[in-house]
N, CA, C and O atoms as a GROMACS GRO file, in nm:
protein
  412
    1MET      N    1   0.083  -0.119   0.000
    1MET     CA    2   0.000   0.000   0.000
    1MET      C    3   0.087   0.126   0.000
    1MET      O    4   0.053   0.225  -0.064
    2ASP      N    5   0.200   0.122   0.072
    2ASP     CA    6   0.288   0.239   0.074
    2ASP      C    7   0.341   0.270  -0.065
    2ASP      O    8   0.350   0.386  -0.104
    3LEU      N    9   0.375   0.166  -0.139
    3LEU     CA   10   0.423   0.187  -0.275
    3LEU      C   11   0.313   0.249  -0.361
    3LEU      O   12   0.340   0.341  -0.438
    4ALA      N   13   0.192   0.202  -0.348
    4ALA     CA   14   0.081   0.256  -0.428
    4ALA      C   15   0.062   0.405  -0.398
    4ALA      O   16   0.044   0.486  -0.489
    5VAL      N   17   0.064   0.440  -0.272
    5VAL     CA   18   0.048   0.581  -0.234
    5VAL      C   19   0.161   0.664  -0.293
    5VAL      O   20   0.137   0.774  -0.345
    6GLU      N   21   0.283   0.615  -0.285
    6GLU     CA   22   0.399   0.688  -0.338
    6GLU      C   23   0.390   0.704  -0.490
    6GLU      O   24   0.420   0.812  -0.542
    7VAL      N   25   0.350   0.601  -0.559
    7VAL     CA   26   0.340   0.610  -0.706
    7VAL      C   27   0.227   0.704  -0.747
    7VAL      O   28   0.242   0.780  -0.842
    8TYR      N   29   0.117   0.699  -0.678
    8TYR     CA   30   0.009   0.794  -0.707
    8TYR      C   31   0.058   0.937  -0.687
    8TYR      O   32   0.028   1.026  -0.766
    9ARG      N   33   0.135   0.959  -0.580
    9ARG     CA   34   0.190   1.092  -0.554
    9ARG      C   35   0.285   1.134  -0.667
    9ARG      O   36   0.278   1.246  -0.717
   10LEU      N   37   0.373   1.044  -0.705
   10LEU     CA   38   0.470   1.074  -0.811
   10LEU      C   39   0.401   1.101  -0.945
   10LEU      O   40   0.444   1.188  -1.021
   11SER      N   41   0.296   1.028  -0.973
   11SER     CA   42   0.230   1.040  -1.103
   11SER      C   43   0.163   1.176  -1.121
   11SER      O   44   0.130   1.215  -1.233
   12LYS      N   45   0.143   1.248  -1.013
   12LYS     CA   46   0.087   1.383  -1.024
   12LYS      C   47   0.182   1.478  -1.097
   12LYS      O   48   0.139   1.582  -1.148
   13ALA      N   49   0.310   1.442  -1.102
   13ALA     CA   50   0.409   1.525  -1.172
   13ALA      C   51   0.412   1.499  -1.323
   13ALA      O   52   0.477   1.572  -1.397
   14PHE      N   53   0.343   1.395  -1.367
   14PHE     CA   54   0.344   1.363  -1.510
   14PHE      C   55   0.266   1.470  -1.586
   14PHE      O   56   0.175   1.531  -1.531
   15PRO      N   57   0.301   1.493  -1.712
   15PRO     CA   58   0.226   1.590  -1.793
   15PRO      C   59   0.080   1.549  -1.807
   15PRO      O   60   0.046   1.430  -1.805
   16LYS      N   61  -0.006   1.648  -1.820
   16LYS     CA   62  -0.151   1.620  -1.831
   16LYS      C   63  -0.185   1.533  -1.951
   16LYS      O   64  -0.280   1.456  -1.947
   17ASP      N   65  -0.107   1.545  -2.059
   17ASP     CA   66  -0.138   1.464  -2.177
   17ASP      C   67  -0.102   1.316  -2.158
   17ASP      O   68  -0.127   1.235  -2.246
   18GLU      N   69  -0.043   1.282  -2.045
   18GLU     CA   70  -0.013   1.143  -2.012
   18GLU      C   71  -0.124   1.079  -1.926
   18GLU      O   72  -0.114   0.962  -1.889
   19ALA      N   73  -0.229   1.154  -1.896
   19ALA     CA   74  -0.334   1.105  -1.805
   19ALA      C   75  -0.393   0.972  -1.850
   19ALA      O   76  -0.422   0.886  -1.767
   20PHE      N   77  -0.411   0.953  -1.979
   20PHE     CA   78  -0.472   0.830  -2.029
   20PHE      C   79  -0.369   0.735  -2.088
   20PHE      O   80  -0.404   0.637  -2.154
   21ARG      N   81  -0.242   0.766  -2.065
   21ARG     CA   82  -0.135   0.680  -2.113
   21ARG      C   83  -0.053   0.631  -1.994
   21ARG      O   84  -0.096   0.540  -1.923
   22LEU      N   85   0.064   0.688  -1.974
   22LEU     CA   86   0.154   0.638  -1.870
   22LEU      C   87   0.096   0.650  -1.730
   22LEU      O   88   0.111   0.558  -1.649
   23THR      N   89   0.031   0.761  -1.700
   23THR     CA   90  -0.029   0.777  -1.566
   23THR      C   91  -0.128   0.666  -1.537
   23THR      O   92  -0.126   0.605  -1.430
   24SER      N   93  -0.215   0.640  -1.632
   24SER     CA   94  -0.315   0.535  -1.617
   24SER      C   95  -0.249   0.397  -1.600
   24SER      O   96  -0.291   0.318  -1.516
   25GLN      N   97  -0.147   0.371  -1.681
   25GLN     CA   98  -0.081   0.241  -1.676
   25GLN      C   99  -0.010   0.217  -1.543
   25GLN      O  100  -0.025   0.110  -1.483
   26VAL      N  101   0.066   0.317  -1.497
   26VAL     CA  102   0.143   0.297  -1.374
   26VAL      C  103   0.052   0.288  -1.252
   26VAL      O  104   0.079   0.210  -1.161
   27THR      N  105  -0.053   0.366  -1.248
   27THR     CA  106  -0.143   0.359  -1.131
   27THR      C  107  -0.224   0.230  -1.132
   27THR      O  108  -0.252   0.174  -1.025
   28ARG      N  109  -0.261   0.183  -1.248
   28ARG     CA  110  -0.331   0.054  -1.258
   28ARG      C  111  -0.240  -0.059  -1.210
   28ARG      O  112  -0.282  -0.145  -1.133
   29ALA      N  113  -0.115  -0.057  -1.258
   29ALA     CA  114  -0.021  -0.164  -1.221
   29ALA      C  115   0.008  -0.164  -1.072
   29ALA      O  116   0.006  -0.269  -1.008
   30VAL      N  117   0.034  -0.045  -1.015
   30VAL     CA  118   0.069  -0.040  -0.873
   30VAL      C  119  -0.049  -0.077  -0.784
   30VAL      O  120  -0.030  -0.136  -0.677
   31ALA      N  121  -0.169  -0.043  -0.824
   31ALA     CA  122  -0.288  -0.081  -0.745
   31ALA      C  123  -0.310  -0.231  -0.748
   31ALA      O  124  -0.368  -0.288  -0.656
   32SER      N  125  -0.265  -0.296  -0.855
   32SER     CA  126  -0.281  -0.441  -0.867
   32SER      C  127  -0.192  -0.519  -0.770
   32SER      O  128  -0.224  -0.632  -0.734
   33VAL      N  129  -0.083  -0.459  -0.728
   33VAL     CA  130   0.010  -0.531  -0.640
   33VAL      C  131  -0.059  -0.570  -0.509
   33VAL      O  132  -0.069  -0.690  -0.481
   34PRO      N  133  -0.106  -0.476  -0.427
   34PRO     CA  134  -0.171  -0.518  -0.302
   34PRO      C  135  -0.306  -0.586  -0.325
   34PRO      O  136  -0.348  -0.670  -0.245
   35ALA      N  137  -0.374  -0.550  -0.433
   35ALA     CA  138  -0.504  -0.613  -0.460
   35ALA      C  139  -0.489  -0.763  -0.486
   35ALA      O  140  -0.569  -0.842  -0.437
   36ASN      N  141  -0.387  -0.802  -0.561
   36ASN     CA  142  -0.366  -0.944  -0.587
   36ASN      C  143  -0.316  -1.019  -0.465
   36ASN      O  144  -0.347  -1.136  -0.446
   37ILE      N  145  -0.238  -0.951  -0.382
   37ILE     CA  146  -0.196  -1.015  -0.256
   37ILE      C  147  -0.319  -1.043  -0.170
   37ILE      O  148  -0.334  -1.152  -0.115
   38ALA      N  149  -0.406  -0.944  -0.159
   38ALA     CA  150  -0.527  -0.961  -0.078
   38ALA      C  151  -0.618  -1.069  -0.135
   38ALA      O  152  -0.671  -1.152  -0.061
   39GLU      N  153  -0.637  -1.067  -0.265
   39GLU     CA  154  -0.724  -1.167  -0.326
   39GLU      C  155  -0.667  -1.308  -0.308
   39GLU      O  156  -0.741  -1.401  -0.277
   40GLY      N  157  -0.537  -1.322  -0.326
   40GLY     CA  158  -0.475  -1.453  -0.308
   40GLY      C  159  -0.485  -1.501  -0.165
   40GLY      O  160  -0.508  -1.620  -0.141
   41HIS      N  161  -0.468  -1.411  -0.070
   41HIS     CA  162  -0.478  -1.448   0.071
   41HIS      C  163  -0.617  -1.500   0.106
   41HIS      O  164  -0.633  -1.584   0.194
   42ALA      N  165  -0.717  -1.450   0.036
   42ALA     CA  166  -0.855  -1.491   0.063
   42ALA      C  167  -0.890  -1.625  -0.002
   42ALA      O  168  -0.995  -1.681   0.027
   43ARG      N  169  -0.804  -1.676  -0.087
   43ARG     CA  170  -0.829  -1.805  -0.152
   43ARG      C  171  -0.812  -1.919  -0.054
   43ARG      O  172  -0.751  -1.904   0.052
   44SER      N  173  -0.866  -2.033  -0.091
   44SER     CA  174  -0.870  -2.144   0.003
   44SER      C  175  -0.745  -2.231   0.004
   44SER      O  176  -0.727  -2.310   0.097
   45THR      N  177  -0.658  -2.220  -0.096
   45THR     CA  178  -0.540  -2.306  -0.097
   45THR      C  179  -0.412  -2.225  -0.108
   45THR      O  180  -0.411  -2.113  -0.160
   46ALA      N  181  -0.305  -2.285  -0.059
   46ALA     CA  182  -0.173  -2.222  -0.069
   46ALA      C  183  -0.132  -2.208  -0.216
   46ALA      O  184  -0.067  -2.111  -0.254
   47ARG      N  185  -0.170  -2.305  -0.297
   47ARG     CA  186  -0.137  -2.300  -0.440
   47ARG      C  187  -0.202  -2.178  -0.506
   47ARG      O  188  -0.137  -2.109  -0.584
   48ASP      N  189  -0.328  -2.153  -0.475
   48ASP     CA  190  -0.396  -2.035  -0.530
   48ASP      C  191  -0.329  -1.907  -0.481
   48ASP      O  192  -0.308  -1.813  -0.558
   49TYR      N  193  -0.296  -1.903  -0.353
   49TYR     CA  194  -0.229  -1.786  -0.297
   49TYR      C  195  -0.097  -1.761  -0.369
   49TYR      O  196  -0.066  -1.648  -0.406
   50ALA      N  197  -0.020  -1.867  -0.389
   50ALA     CA  198   0.109  -1.855  -0.458
   50ALA      C  199   0.090  -1.801  -0.600
   50ALA      O  200   0.170  -1.720  -0.646
   51GLN      N  201  -0.014  -1.844  -0.667
   51GLN     CA  202  -0.041  -1.795  -0.803
   51GLN      C  203  -0.070  -1.645  -0.802
   51GLN      O  204  -0.020  -1.571  -0.887
   52PHE      N  205  -0.149  -1.600  -0.706
   52PHE     CA  206  -0.179  -1.457  -0.697
   52PHE      C  207  -0.056  -1.375  -0.657
   52PHE      O  208  -0.042  -1.260  -0.697
   53LEU      N  209   0.033  -1.434  -0.579
   53LEU     CA  210   0.158  -1.366  -0.547
   53LEU      C  211   0.244  -1.350  -0.672
   53LEU      O  212   0.312  -1.249  -0.688
   54SER      N  213   0.240  -1.449  -0.760
   54SER     CA  214   0.312  -1.439  -0.887
   54SER      C  215   0.255  -1.328  -0.974
   54SER      O  216   0.329  -1.252  -1.036
   55ILE      N  217   0.124  -1.318  -0.977
   55ILE     CA  218   0.059  -1.212  -1.054
   55ILE      C  219   0.095  -1.076  -0.994
   55ILE      O  220   0.122  -0.981  -1.067
   56SER      N  221   0.096  -1.068  -0.862
   56SER     CA  222   0.133  -0.944  -0.793
   56SER      C  223   0.276  -0.904  -0.827
   56SER      O  224   0.304  -0.786  -0.849
   57LYS      N  225   0.366  -1.002  -0.832
   57LYS     CA  226   0.504  -0.970  -0.866
   57LYS      C  227   0.515  -0.920  -1.009
   57LYS      O  228   0.595  -0.831  -1.038
   58GLY      N  229   0.436  -0.976  -1.099
   58GLY     CA  230   0.435  -0.926  -1.236
   58GLY      C  231   0.390  -0.781  -1.242
   58GLY      O  232   0.449  -0.701  -1.315
   59SER      N  233   0.288  -0.747  -1.167
   59SER     CA  234   0.241  -0.608  -1.161
   59SER      C  235   0.347  -0.518  -1.099
   59SER      O  236   0.362  -0.402  -1.139
   60LEU      N  237   0.419  -0.570  -1.002
   60LEU     CA  238   0.526  -0.494  -0.938
   60LEU      C  239   0.636  -0.462  -1.039
   60LEU      O  240   0.686  -0.349  -1.044
   61MET      N  241   0.674  -0.560  -1.119
   61MET     CA  242   0.778  -0.538  -1.219
   61MET      C  243   0.730  -0.443  -1.330
   61MET      O  244   0.808  -0.366  -1.385
   62GLU      N  245   0.602  -0.450  -1.360
   62GLU     CA  246   0.542  -0.357  -1.454
   62GLU      C  247   0.550  -0.214  -1.399
   62GLU      O  248   0.584  -0.121  -1.472
   63THR      N  249   0.520  -0.199  -1.273
   63THR     CA  250   0.530  -0.068  -1.207
   63THR      C  251   0.672  -0.015  -1.214
   63THR      O  252   0.694   0.102  -1.247
   64GLU      N  253   0.768  -0.100  -1.184
   64GLU     CA  254   0.909  -0.059  -1.190
   64GLU      C  255   0.945  -0.011  -1.331
   64GLU      O  256   1.013   0.091  -1.346
   65THR      N  257   0.901  -0.082  -1.431
   65THR     CA  258   0.930  -0.045  -1.570
   65THR      C  259   0.871   0.091  -1.603
   65THR      O  260   0.937   0.174  -1.665
   66TYR      N  261   0.747   0.115  -1.562
   66TYR     CA  262   0.684   0.244  -1.589
   66TYR      C  263   0.755   0.358  -1.516
   66TYR      O  264   0.768   0.468  -1.570
   67LEU      N  265   0.800   0.332  -1.394
   67LEU     CA  266   0.874   0.436  -1.321
   67LEU      C  267   1.006   0.468  -1.390
   67LEU      O  268   1.044   0.584  -1.402
   68MET      N  269   1.075   0.366  -1.435
   68MET     CA  270   1.202   0.389  -1.506
   68MET      C  271   1.178   0.462  -1.638
   68MET      O  272   1.258   0.545  -1.679
   69LEU      N  273   1.067   0.429  -1.704
   69LEU     CA  274   1.032   0.500  -1.827
   69LEU      C  275   1.004   0.647  -1.797
   69LEU      O  276   1.046   0.735  -1.872
   70ALA      N  277   0.932   0.674  -1.689
   70ALA     CA  278   0.902   0.812  -1.652
   70ALA      C  279   1.031   0.891  -1.625
   70ALA      O  280   1.039   1.009  -1.658
   71VAL      N  281   1.129   0.825  -1.566
   71VAL     CA  282   1.259   0.891  -1.545
   71VAL      C  283   1.324   0.919  -1.680
   71VAL      O  284   1.374   1.029  -1.704
   72ARG      N  285   1.325   0.821  -1.767
   72ARG     CA  286   1.390   0.838  -1.898
   72ARG      C  287   1.321   0.944  -1.983
   72ARG      O  288   1.386   1.011  -2.064
   73LEU      N  289   1.191   0.959  -1.965
   73LEU     CA  290   1.116   1.061  -2.039
   73LEU      C  291   1.128   1.199  -1.975
   73LEU      O  292   1.084   1.298  -2.032
   74GLY      N  293   1.187   1.204  -1.857
   74GLY     CA  294   1.205   1.332  -1.788
   74GLY      C  295   1.086   1.377  -1.706
   74GLY      O  296   1.080   1.492  -1.664
   75TYR      N  297   0.990   1.287  -1.683
   75TYR     CA  298   0.873   1.322  -1.602
   75TYR      C  299   0.907   1.317  -1.453
   75TYR      O  300   0.846   1.387  -1.372
   76LEU      N  301   1.006   1.235  -1.418
   76LEU     CA  302   1.055   1.223  -1.281
   76LEU      C  303   1.206   1.229  -1.284
   76LEU      O  304   1.269   1.191  -1.383
   77THR      N  305   1.264   1.276  -1.175
   77THR     CA  306   1.409   1.266  -1.162
   77THR      C  307   1.440   1.130  -1.100
   77THR      O  308   1.354   1.067  -1.038
   78ARG      N  309   1.561   1.086  -1.117
   78ARG     CA  310   1.604   0.960  -1.056
   78ARG      C  311   1.591   0.970  -0.904
   78ARG      O  312   1.555   0.873  -0.837
   79GLU      N  313   1.622   1.087  -0.851
   79GLU     CA  314   1.614   1.108  -0.706
   79GLU      C  315   1.470   1.099  -0.656
   79GLU      O  316   1.444   1.042  -0.550
   80SER      N  317   1.376   1.157  -0.730
   80SER     CA  318   1.237   1.152  -0.685
   80SER      C  319   1.178   1.012  -0.697
   80SER      O  320   1.090   0.974  -0.619
   81ALA      N  321   1.225   0.936  -0.795
   81ALA     CA  322   1.175   0.800  -0.814
   81ALA      C  323   1.243   0.699  -0.722
   81ALA      O  324   1.193   0.589  -0.703
   82SER      N  325   1.356   0.736  -0.666
   82SER     CA  326   1.437   0.643  -0.587
   82SER      C  327   1.363   0.578  -0.470
   82SER      O  328   1.376   0.457  -0.452
   83PRO      N  329   1.286   0.653  -0.389
   83PRO     CA  330   1.213   0.585  -0.280
   83PRO      C  331   1.115   0.479  -0.331
   83PRO      O  332   1.106   0.371  -0.272
   84ALA      N  333   1.044   0.508  -0.437
   84ALA     CA  334   0.950   0.411  -0.492
   84ALA      C  335   1.024   0.290  -0.548
   84ALA      O  336   0.981   0.176  -0.528
   85LEU      N  337   1.134   0.313  -0.617
   85LEU     CA  338   1.211   0.202  -0.672
   85LEU      C  339   1.272   0.118  -0.561
   85LEU      O  340   1.285  -0.004  -0.576
   86GLY      N  341   1.309   0.181  -0.450
   86GLY     CA  342   1.356   0.106  -0.333
   86GLY      C  343   1.248   0.017  -0.275
   86GLY      O  344   1.274  -0.097  -0.236
   87LEU      N  345   1.126   0.069  -0.270
   87LEU     CA  346   1.013  -0.012  -0.223
   87LEU      C  347   0.987  -0.129  -0.317
   87LEU      O  348   0.954  -0.238  -0.272
   88VAL      N  349   1.002  -0.106  -0.447
   88VAL     CA  350   0.984  -0.215  -0.544
   88VAL      C  351   1.080  -0.329  -0.513
   88VAL      O  352   1.041  -0.446  -0.511
   89THR      N  353   1.206  -0.295  -0.488
   89THR     CA  354   1.306  -0.398  -0.457
   89THR      C  355   1.270  -0.472  -0.329
   89THR      O  356   1.278  -0.595  -0.324
   90GLU      N  357   1.232  -0.398  -0.227
   90GLU     CA  358   1.196  -0.459  -0.099
   90GLU      C  359   1.074  -0.550  -0.112
   90GLU      O  360   1.073  -0.661  -0.060
   91ILE      N  361   0.973  -0.503  -0.180
   91ILE     CA  362   0.850  -0.582  -0.197
   91ILE      C  363   0.876  -0.705  -0.282
   91ILE      O  364   0.821  -0.812  -0.256
   92SER      N  365   0.959  -0.691  -0.383
   92SER     CA  366   0.994  -0.805  -0.468
   92SER      C  367   1.056  -0.917  -0.385
   92SER      O  368   1.021  -1.034  -0.401
   93LYS      N  369   1.148  -0.881  -0.297
   93LYS     CA  370   1.211  -0.980  -0.209
   93LYS      C  371   1.108  -1.046  -0.118
   93LYS      O  372   1.112  -1.167  -0.096
   94MET      N  373   1.018  -0.965  -0.063
   94MET     CA  374   0.916  -1.020   0.028
   94MET      C  375   0.822  -1.115  -0.046
   94MET      O  376   0.788  -1.221   0.007
   95LEU      N  377   0.782  -1.078  -0.168
   95LEU     CA  378   0.693  -1.166  -0.245
   95LEU      C  379   0.762  -1.297  -0.280
   95LEU      O  380   0.701  -1.403  -0.273
   96THR      N  381   0.889  -1.289  -0.318
   96THR     CA  382   0.964  -1.410  -0.351
   96THR      C  383   0.975  -1.501  -0.230
   96THR      O  384   0.957  -1.622  -0.242
   97SER      N  385   1.005  -1.444  -0.115
   97SER     CA  386   1.018  -1.523   0.007
   97SER      C  387   0.885  -1.586   0.048
   97SER      O  388   0.879  -1.704   0.082
   98LEU      N  389   0.780  -1.508   0.046
   98LEU     CA  390   0.648  -1.559   0.083
   98LEU      C  391   0.604  -1.671  -0.011
   98LEU      O  392   0.554  -1.774   0.034
   99ARG      N  393   0.622  -1.650  -0.139
   99ARG     CA  394   0.582  -1.752  -0.238
   99ARG      C  395   0.661  -1.881  -0.217
   99ARG      O  396   0.605  -1.990  -0.227
  100ALA      N  397   0.790  -1.868  -0.188
  100ALA     CA  398   0.873  -1.987  -0.166
  100ALA      C  399   0.824  -2.070  -0.046
  100ALA      O  400   0.838  -2.192  -0.045
  101ARG      N  401   0.769  -2.004   0.052
  101ARG     CA  402   0.717  -2.074   0.170
  101ARG      C  403   0.586  -2.148   0.140
  101ARG      O  404   0.550  -2.242   0.210
  102LEU      N  405   0.517  -2.105   0.036
  102LEU     CA  406   0.387  -2.164   0.004
  102LEU      C  407   0.396  -2.284  -0.090
  102LEU      O  408   0.310  -2.373  -0.088
  103VAL      N  409   0.500  -2.287  -0.171
  103VAL     CA  410   0.509  -2.397  -0.271
  103VAL      C  411   0.606  -2.504  -0.229
  103VAL      O  412   0.625  -2.602  -0.302
   0.00000   0.00000   0.00000
């Protein structure tokens, strides 16, 4: 959830003409991360949970890609994106560890 809040905050700096392009993509991807974790946790089997964690990690990597693209396009500085990218790394490790315990 912290990553989602941070990405939503960062996306406010994107140009207005990106509202239906990059802004939409990055906010959709980042919102999917905790949503898939929650949905998987509500499932009845560890296998289902592990599958949703995999989907969440895919959304996380998608978010990272969009953030790096925003930096390359000059919408964000590397410094402003750094806290969010740090959270991506931390969450990725947590998802990998949690999934490994389930399978």
